[in-house]
N, C-alpha and C positions, 0 to 999 in steps of 0.2 A: 615187450619195447617199453624201456623208461622214457619218461617225459621229461627230459635234461632241460632245464631253461638257460637263459643265456643275460649274462650281465652287461656284456661289452659290444659281443659281434655275434655273429650266426657261428664261429668255431670256437668259442671260448665257452666253457660251462660259467653258469652265474655261480657266486660265492656261497659257501654253503652245502650246495647241492652234491648229493652220493650216486655219481653216474649207476645205474644199474639196482639203487635201493628198492625192497620191496615196495614200501613206501608209497614211491613215485610209478611204479607201473602202469600201464596202461591194463588192467588183467583179465580183458575180453570173456573168460569163462567166467566172472561175478557179475558182469552183467546183466542188470533184471531184465524178464520179457516185457517187450512191447512197452519200453519206456524211453519214447519220444515223444519232444517237443518242440513245437512253432515256435521262433523266438519271438518277442510282441516289438511291434514299433523298430524294425528291424533296420530297416531304411531309413529312419532316422538320426537311431547309433550309429551307424558307418559315415554319416554326413556330419556328424558333430565331433566323431573321433576322426575325419580325413587328413586336417592339418596340426594333429597333435607333435610336438616334436618327438627326437627320439628316444627310445628308453624302453620302460617294462612299463605294458599296461596290466589291470587287476580288472578282477570279473569278479569280485565279491559275493557275488549270489550265480556261482557258472550253471548248478541246474542240470541238464543232460548235455550242454557246451555248443548250444546252439548260439549263440551271439559270440563266441570265442572262439570259435572257428572259423565265423565268417568276419572277424576286426582280425584273425592271424590270414587270412585268406586274402583280405583288400589291403593289409599294410604287412610287406613281406620283411620287413625291415625290423620289424616290432617284438618284442616276446610279451609272455603273458602269465599271470601269474591266477589260478584259479580257487577260490574256496567256495565248500560250500559245507553244513553241517552232517545232510542225510545221506549215509552212506551210500545208497543205490545212487543218485547223483553221483558221487563222488566216482564211481565207477563206471557210469557211463561213463559223463566227459573225460576221465582220463583214457578212454576207448575211442570216442569220439575224435579225440585228440591228435589221435597216432600219428596222421599223415603230417600234423608240425612237432613232433618229436624235437627236441633241440631247441625249440622255441618258445613252450607250454610245460607249466606243471600245476598241477592240482593236488590240493591240500585239502583234508579235511578240517573244518575249522568254521567257527560261528565268524561274522564277517565282525565282530568285537573285539574280537583275537588280532586284527590282521595286523597289526603292529610285530604283533608278538612274531608272526610267520614271516614278514617280510624282512624283517633281523634277523630272521634264522638263515633266512636265502640269500641274504647280504645286500639288500635291494633297497636302495637309501630312496632318491624320488621316482614317482612315479611323474608317465606321460597322461595317463586318463585311469580313471575309474568309472566301473559303473557296476551301480544297484539296481536289478531287477528283482525287485521286492515279492511277497508274496507265496500264495502255496501254487506249483505249477499245474501245467493239465496231468502229465502222469501219474504226480498225488494225488487227485482230485479222483483220476479216475480208477484206483487201488481200494475197492470199499475198506481194504483193511489198516488202511493208515487211518481210517474214521475223520477226514478232511470234509466228506461228501455229503449233504443232507439227501441225496439221492439214493446211498444205496442203505443197507441196514449192517452195519458192523460195528464193533466196540468203538466208545468213544476214548480214542486214544489223541488223533490232534498231534503228534512228536512228531518234531522233523527229525529227530534221535531218537530212535525208539530205545536204545539201549540206554536212556539217562533222563530223568527229570519225572514229576507228576503229569499224568495223563487228564484230557478233557473231565474224563468221568470222576475223578478227584476234584476237581473245580469246581463244578455246579453241584456235586450232593456236599461238599461239605463251605463252599463261600457264604457268607452272608448276603441278603438280600439287597443291602445296600451295595456290598460292591459289586455282585451280578451288575443290578440296575446302573452303575458308574461304568464299568465296561461296557453295555449292550450300548449307554448314551453316546460314549467317546467314538465309536463306529457308526455312526447315524442312526439308531434308533432314539433318539431323544425323548420321540411321542411318546413310545409306549414301554421305554425301558423298563419302568417302576413295573407293569401288569406284567410282563414278560419275566421280570427276575421273581414275583410272583407266585406266578403260574411255574415254573419248575422248581420252588424251596417245597409249592403243594404236592408236586407230584415224582417228588423223591423218592427212593433211589431211583434212578436215571443210569439206564448202564446201554443204549446204542443210539446209534444217530436218529434212526428212525421216530426213536422215541420223545427225543429230543426235539425232533424237528415239528413232532404233534404236538406236542406243549406247545411251543414256541406261536403254531396256525392257531391254535385255538385262542390262544390268549390276545389275539391281533384282529381288528371289526374286519370283515368282510371285505368294505371298500377298499383296503389297505392292502389287503392279501391279492387283491389284481392289480393290484403297481409293481408285482413279484411277489416271489415263496420269502414269507418274512422270517425263514431260518437263515436269507443268505450273509448278514451283517451278524447275527449272535454266532453262525460259525465262525465268520471270521472273528471277530472279537476274542473268541475262548481260545482260536487256535494262534492269535497274537498276543495272549496273557497268558497260556501254556510254554510258550515258546520266547519269552521274554521280548519281544521282538522291539517292542516301543520306547525300553529302557535299553534295548542295545543298538539301537539305530541314531541316534546321536551320536554316542559314543565314536560307532563305526565311521560318521559323517566327519565329526570334526578330524578324526582320525588322518583321513583320506584326504582333506583340505590340507591338512598341514604335511605330508607327502608328495602334494602338486609342484612338478618344476615348475617356473613360470611356461606362460602358454599352453600346462598341461587343462586337460579339463575331468568334471564331475558331469558324470550323467546318472539322471534316478529316475528309475519307471516304478510309482506306488499305485494298489489296486483299490485303496480306498480312502474314506476323507480324514481320518489318524495321522493314517502312514503321510499324506501329501501334505498334509497343515503343518507337520511335524519337518517334513523336507523343505518346503517352504521359510520356516521360521530357521532352522540352521544356514540354508543358503544367503537368509537374506540378516543373518549375522554377519556371513564371512564376508556379504561385499557390505555391510557398512563399520565392518572391525566394531561391532557392540557399540556404536558411539550414543551415547547417554546425550549428546545438545540437543536442543529443542529443535523441532522440525522447519527448513525453511534456512534457517541462521548457520553461519558458519561454525566448524566444527572446533571445539579447541580443551575438548576431554583428552586429545591424543590418539584416539581409534585410529588404526591402519587400516584399510581396509584389504582383503588377502583375494577377493573373485571379484568377478566380474561378473552377472547375469546374463545368459545369453539368452533364455526365453520371458518372453512377455506375459506373467501370468503362467499356464502348464499347458504344454499343447498335448492334444487328443490323438487317437489313430485317427487312420481315413477311413472315411466312408469305405472305401473299397478292401481293406482290412479286416473293418469290423464284419462287412458282408461274409467275408470267407474264412475267421476266425471269430466268432461271436463273442468269445472269452476276452478279446481285445477290448472291448466296450467299454469296459471302467479303467482302463489304461490311463494314467497322466506322466507325463515327461517334463522336468524339469532338469534344466543344465548350468552349468557355471565353466567360466575359464580363471584358472591363478592368473594373478598379480605380479609381478618381478616388485617384492615387497623391500623397501629400505626400514631399515632401524632409525629409529626418530634421533636426532641428537640427542646429546648427553645432555643434559639441565632443564630440560622443561620438554612441550609438546612438539611433537611437529610445528 
């Protein structure tokens, strides 16, 4: 059954879509076994999108379709475009969104390519955009993907295993300075150089458990008692292998630019590097990039594009963390698009 999107109402196909095209089919025969995922902070996401204007939602990291299917069920007059670069996730999302055929479409694409995909589908403004960053539970739990330090597997970590360099190529060829920079960016500032030096000394490293052991041995015992030291190192390598922090600002800015007035952007991140970047991009959109001194009226002509909906980052409830411990590190930020008027000609607003 094809997932034919809509541009106007539940009866009209989205411009640019080809009904019945193989690329848009929810092909359950290709659905990977055991790929199920509990969407994080779902209640908060549904609350934030409850009042968005009519139109099309974007799930820029659709995964298994957990957030997407809940949004489509809660908002029966909205349409949705889902993106994911992982072919397995795309197959699962297409299958899970079959009940919403005619209102949803899934494309294999990086979220930084959202402009090209939406243009191809004939979608202009968005009523909302969701980014649930990081790696999903199904990806972590499939040893052959190489995302987890709990299983012995090749060091891969690519979201799309058909392209790009693997984590093994990165740890075995990057300079110690580059590795230390990556580890520090993702929360290992205190031991980044020690870990990087240990990795370089242990080369070649080929498997996840080899790397996890090297990292663990490089960190003092007291630090190991606070949690597995490989967690942040694996996050850093995954982000680097998939160019996540380079693509994220491009995608966030593109999503903000597409939001209709009253449309909302919701971003869930899972480590400090991601959250810091999200905070910076949303603050820039909320101030319009104003360069005037704090506390003084703006005279530089900056035009705010959004208002922030969260004071700081929202965290999952204690009940959710108890039910799904992997949600504990989630941090949610959100913003709402303003009706932006162009500055008058001849000077700043």
